[in-house]
DRENGUKOL-76858 format. One record per residue (C-alpha): residue number from 1; x, y, z. Coordinates in nm, 3 decimals, decimal comma, m for minus. Layout:
// residues N
SITE    i        u        v        w
SITE  NUM        X        Y        Z
...
This chain:
// residues 213
SITE    i        u        v        w
SITE    1   14,477    5,542   12,533
SITE    2   14,754    5,781   12,534
SITE    3   14,773    6,133   12,418
SITE    4   14,929    6,183   12,173
SITE    5   15,294    6,339   12,224
SITE    6   15,298    6,757   12,130
SITE    7   15,620    6,641   11,891
SITE    8   15,358    6,469   11,685
SITE    9   15,053    6,631   11,713
SITE   10   15,302    6,939   11,554
SITE   11   15,446    6,715   11,276
SITE   12   15,050    6,619   11,173
SITE   13   14,989    6,931   11,135
SITE   14   15,297    7,144   10,979
SITE   15   15,115    7,041   10,616
SITE   16   14,835    7,300   10,736
SITE   17   15,072    7,514   10,883
SITE   18   15,230    7,574   10,600
SITE   19   14,975    7,601   10,369
SITE   20   14,798    7,902   10,581
SITE   21   15,204    8,080   10,597
SITE   22   15,158    8,008   10,217
SITE   23   14,785    8,220   10,138
SITE   24   14,929    8,433   10,383
SITE   25   15,220    8,544   10,138
SITE   26   15,012    8,482    9,821
SITE   27   14,713    8,764    9,978
SITE   28   15,027    9,013   10,085
SITE   29   15,229    9,004    9,838
SITE   30   15,138    8,775    9,480
SITE   31   15,222    8,454    9,391
SITE   32   15,533    8,580    9,143
SITE   33   15,673    8,801    9,441
SITE   34   15,664    8,514    9,718
SITE   35   16,015    8,315    9,779
SITE   36   15,974    7,984    9,918
SITE   37   16,160    8,065   10,224
SITE   38   16,005    8,356   10,323
SITE   39   15,730    8,092   10,343
SITE   40   15,943    7,841   10,591
SITE   41   15,989    8,134   10,760
SITE   42   15,655    8,219   10,786
SITE   43   15,532    7,886   10,977
SITE   44   15,852    7,820   11,140
SITE   45   16,054    7,558   10,998
SITE   46   16,345    7,497   10,801
SITE   47   16,336    7,553   10,416
SITE   48   16,416    7,204   10,379
SITE   49   16,099    7,112   10,573
SITE   50   15,882    7,309   10,410
SITE   51   16,012    7,104   10,052
SITE   52   15,968    6,779   10,209
SITE   53   15,602    6,861   10,217
SITE   54   15,526    7,123    9,862
SITE   55   15,896    6,998    9,650
SITE   56   15,831    7,343    9,457
SITE   57   15,629    7,646    9,457
SITE   58   15,402    7,527    9,269
SITE   59   15,291    7,216    9,423
SITE   60   15,213    7,423    9,746
SITE   61   15,014    7,665    9,496
SITE   62   14,792    7,390    9,437
SITE   63   14,771    7,244    9,749
SITE   64   14,639    7,574    9,863
SITE   65   14,362    7,572    9,568
SITE   66   14,294    7,231    9,689
SITE   67   14,238    7,345   10,013
SITE   68   14,101    7,678    9,991
SITE   69   13,804    7,603    9,651
SITE   70   13,820    7,261    9,559
SITE   71   13,727    7,155    9,851
SITE   72   13,460    7,451    9,886
SITE   73   13,333    7,291    9,530
SITE   74   13,303    6,929    9,645
SITE   75   13,120    7,017    9,920
SITE   76   12,846    7,200    9,683
SITE   77   12,893    6,927    9,478
SITE   78   12,726    6,653    9,752
SITE   79   12,486    6,935    9,842
SITE   80   12,352    6,935    9,464
SITE   81   12,306    6,546    9,447
SITE   82   12,151    6,530    9,802
SITE   83   11,849    6,847    9,695
SITE   84   11,521    6,757    9,605
SITE   85   11,309    7,069    9,606
SITE   86   11,302    7,375    9,371
SITE   87   11,642    7,416    9,176
SITE   88   11,579    7,789    9,205
SITE   89   11,613    7,852    9,597
SITE   90   11,926    7,628    9,608
SITE   91   12,115    7,865    9,371
SITE   92   12,053    8,196    9,529
SITE   93   12,183    7,968    9,897
SITE   94   12,500    7,853    9,599
SITE   95   12,561    8,177    9,541
SITE   96   12,510    8,344    9,918
SITE   97   12,775    8,037   10,039
SITE   98   13,059    8,067    9,776
SITE   99   13,045    8,456    9,900
SITE  100   13,089    8,399   10,266
SITE  101   13,315    8,114   10,199
SITE  102   13,561    8,208    9,846
SITE  103   13,480    8,563    9,748
SITE  104   13,528    8,750   10,112
SITE  105   13,777    8,582   10,220
SITE  106   14,108    8,502   10,168
SITE  107   14,082    8,226    9,902
SITE  108   13,894    8,403    9,682
SITE  109   14,245    8,615    9,686
SITE  110   14,389    8,270    9,478
SITE  111   14,097    8,302    9,330
SITE  112   14,266    8,668    9,189
SITE  113   14,530    8,604    9,216
SITE  114   14,517    8,331    8,923
SITE  115   14,307    8,591    8,697
SITE  116   14,605    8,831    8,689
SITE  117   14,934    8,578    8,707
SITE  118   14,833    8,245    8,523
SITE  119   14,980    8,486    8,171
SITE  120   15,316    8,412    8,347
SITE  121   15,225    8,017    8,466
SITE  122   15,112    7,856    8,174
SITE  123   15,113    7,531    8,357
SITE  124   14,952    7,691    8,706
SITE  125   14,669    7,793    8,516
SITE  126   14,622    7,461    8,293
SITE  127   14,604    7,301    8,656
SITE  128   14,315    7,586    8,754
SITE  129   14,156    7,510    8,524
SITE  130   14,079    7,210    8,516
SITE  131   14,029    7,202    8,977
SITE  132   13,833    7,476    8,994
SITE  133   13,689    7,679    8,683
SITE  134   13,615    7,336    8,480
SITE  135   13,455    7,198    8,781
SITE  136   13,280    7,497    8,886
SITE  137   13,138    7,530    8,551
SITE  138   12,966    7,165    8,550
SITE  139   12,813    7,210    8,845
SITE  140   12,601    7,577    8,747
SITE  141   12,556    7,395    8,425
SITE  142   12,397    7,080    8,673
SITE  143   12,166    7,330    8,799
SITE  144   11,986    7,472    8,500
SITE  145   12,027    7,181    8,304
SITE  146   11,826    7,006    8,660
SITE  147   11,563    7,375    8,664
SITE  148   11,556    7,304    8,284
SITE  149   11,410    6,924    8,282
SITE  150   11,208    6,990    8,537
SITE  151   11,039    7,251    8,391
SITE  152   11,084    7,448    8,627
SITE  153   11,306    7,670    8,410
SITE  154   11,259    7,743    8,045
SITE  155   11,498    7,652    7,774
SITE  156   11,794    7,824    7,755
SITE  157   12,215    7,761    7,648
SITE  158   12,330    7,589    7,906
SITE  159   12,669    7,686    7,893
SITE  160   12,572    8,126    7,768
SITE  161   12,388    8,067    8,071
SITE  162   12,688    7,950    8,342
SITE  163   12,907    8,224    8,268
SITE  164   12,624    8,534    8,311
SITE  165   12,621    8,344    8,654
SITE  166   12,965    8,294    8,714
SITE  167   13,093    8,695    8,507
SITE  168   12,924    8,939    8,786
SITE  169   13,057    8,643    9,056
SITE  170   13,432    8,741    8,952
SITE  171   13,379    9,128    8,939
SITE  172   13,221    9,145    9,292
SITE  173   13,518    8,903    9,424
SITE  174   13,807    9,158    9,165
SITE  175   13,607    9,457    9,332
SITE  176   13,572    9,378    9,646
SITE  177   13,969    9,244    9,629
SITE  178   14,139    9,587    9,494
SITE  179   13,904    9,829    9,529
SITE  180   13,681    9,743    9,796
SITE  181   13,945    9,821   10,005
SITE  182   13,906   10,162    9,958
SITE  183   13,550   10,144    9,904
SITE  184   13,493   10,130    9,537
SITE  185   13,165   10,139    9,390
SITE  186   12,937    9,941    9,594
SITE  187   12,964   10,153    9,845
SITE  188   12,610   10,130   10,133
SITE  189   12,565    9,791    9,902
SITE  190   12,676    9,475   10,044
SITE  191   12,762    9,212    9,878
SITE  192   12,542    8,981    9,998
SITE  193   12,265    9,250    9,846
SITE  194   12,416    9,248    9,490
SITE  195   12,411    8,856    9,445
SITE  196   12,111    8,894    9,571
SITE  197   12,040    9,138    9,248
SITE  198   12,171    8,986    8,982
SITE  199   11,975    8,581    9,121
SITE  200   11,571    8,816    9,091
SITE  201   11,730    8,980    8,755
SITE  202   11,817    8,571    8,639
SITE  203   11,563    8,402    8,793
SITE  204   11,278    8,615    8,638
SITE  205   11,460    8,494    8,310
SITE  206   11,504    8,158    8,337
SITE  207   11,107    8,080    8,536
SITE  208   10,905    7,836    8,321
SITE  209   10,612    8,079    8,182
SITE  210   10,287    7,983    8,167
SITE  211   10,100    7,973    7,835
SITE  212   10,032    8,339    7,737
SITE  213   10,192    8,526    7,945
């Protein structure tokens, strides 16, 4: 089979190169301060080439969200669908995987950007709610409901418990991408240790208790 020409390989890789350049600039400058021509220059292409793939900066940002966040949500949903056995261990595993793949790296900055800049970009905020927030809440809520149905978890208000699980993770993400670079308040303790402590505290409130205990 003939090798793919270099020019064709370069063209095929261009959308990802543009997304990588956009993410790097969003991390450095935020969404509002990043200009499309800067993204094109960082990727080494003309501005017209950028618009051929992503007709606006908003569409470019949406593509970054899908590339860095939506993919992880879909992978987690597939893992949950295939899981057999106790839910508690799966919840712990998913939280640690979320930190490794999203919270700790540049993908976490995308979350921070939306929390900081959403008020000024309502259309993007609505997209982010539909693409990231609701699917994430549905995924975590489904885990809790499965644990309740199986008898592993006691009956709890699912929606409130979802927020109790997610809110500390978002706080950790905000800390990591703001004060974390300057030491912050978590010195001497890793994010993984904090997530483990969170799981322990939550599970002791979720696990079903034997009668009379």
